[in-house]
N, C-alpha and C positions, 0 to 999 in steps of 0.2 A: 143191909150188908150188900145184897145183890141188886142189881137194876131190875125194876118190874118187868122191863122188856125181855131180860135174860130169862126170867122165871116164866114168862108167857112163851117164849121160844121153847124151853124145855118142856113145858106142859104139851105143846103142840108137837113136838119132835117126839116125845114118848107116849103121849096119849091118843089123839085123833090121827097122828102121822101126817098131819097136813104140812107137808115141807114147803109148800109154796107160801103159806102162811108165815112159816118160821122165816123165810126169806124176807117177806113184806115187814114183820115186826121189827127184826134186827137191823135191816137196812134203814128204816127209818130212826132207829135209835143210833146207829152208827154215825149217819149224817149229823146227828146233835151232839154225840158225845166225844167222836174222834174224826171230823169231817176231813175227807181228801186223804186220809192215811190208808194206803192200800195194803199195808202189813200190819193192819189192826187185827187183834184176836177176833174182833167182830166180823171182820171180812172173812176170816177162817171158818168161822161157824156159819155164817151165810152160804159160802161156797159148799161146806159139807152138806147143807140141807139141800142146795140146789143139785148136787151130785146125787143125794139119795132119791130126789124127784126124777131126775133123768134115768137113773139106774132102774127104778120101779117101772118106768115106761120103756125099758129096753133101748134106751138111747145110750149104747155103751160108749160112743165117742164123746158125748156131751158130759157123761158121768165120769170118765177117766180125765177130761181136759179140766173140770172145775175141781175134782178131787185132787189132781197133782197140784194145782194152785193152792188149795187149802192146805195140803201137806207141807208144801213150802214155808207158808206162813206158820203154821203150828209148830215147825222145826225150830222157829226164831222165838217162839211165844211159851216157852216153858213157865216163866213166872205169870205170865198171863193166864195160862191154863190152870195154875195152882191158886190164883187169886180168883178164878171163877169155880173153884171147887172141883176141879176135873183132875183125875189122875194122869198126868202127862205121860208116863211111860206106857200104860195101857192104851191111851188114846193112840200114841204112836204106832203101838203094835195093831191096833184095830184099823187105823188107817192103811198101813201096809196091807193087811189081810183083804181089805175092801178093794184096795187097788189090783190085787192079784184076782180077786174074784171076778171084778169087771173085766181085766185083761183076758181072763178065760171066758168071758161071756156067760158067767153063771147067773141064774136068776137070782133077783132081788130077794132078799129077807130082810125084815125089820132090823134096824140098827138102834142099839141103846148105848149110850154115851158113858163112859166109865166115871161117874159121878163119885168122888170120894168123901164129900162133905154131907154127913146124914141130914144136918139141919136144912140144906139145900133140897134133899130128896124129899123130905117132909113139906117144905115149901110147895115144891112142884105137885106132890100128891094132892095137897090141898087145893091148889089151883085146878088140877085136873078135876077133883071133885066138884067144885065150884061151877065148872064149864060143862060137867057132865060127861067127861071122858074117862076111860079105865087107863090107869097107868100102866105101862109096858105092854098094853094091847097090841096085837100084831096088826099090821097094815091091812085094810080092807081092800083087797085086790078086785073086789067086784063092784066097787064104787067109782063110777066113770066120772063123777065130779071131783073126786079126790085125785084119781090117776091124771085127769086131764085138766086139772085147775085152770092152767094158762089159757086154755080155749073156752071154758065155760063160765068164767068168773064174770061178775057185773061190774063192769067198768064205767058205768055211767057217772058216777061222782068224780073219778079221775078226768074224765072226759071233759066234765062240767067245769072244774077247776082249772084246767088247762086254758079252756075257751075264755074264762072270766080273766084269767091272768094276760092272755093275749090282749083281750079288749082292754085292760087297764094299761098295758104297755102302749097300745094304739092311741090312747086318749092322752097320754103324757105329752 
């Protein structure tokens, strides 16, 4: 009923609060499911995770910029939100509230998406349990790897894949 990548995204979003991983998971899925569509619901969810990542790092400019883009897409995606088991009106209110919080430069607090479908909640809780996450756990603000994931992640496989692709293009 729901794409596995979406359930993974929600498990990370509400479990370990790894917003960087949320971005990675859904970006890959979006490129397969709805490539090139910058107004896709997947893009809005990616931008929401990126905004949370920036907000947690006190990058208010980045958080505001990405959340405004997400908001613009969400406003056009009422049906998309409903298809993904989200309460559109509550999400709309939540994003409004987050934008105001960021505008006022208030500290980050963990965000819980308004999931309306209890079957989806059960799927996400199960995924969290499988991964060893606690559903709706607050973000661990003392974990530098979580807070600064972009700077500390292992990118060796990405670099290797890019070098291999470059080598293949050069050999053609």
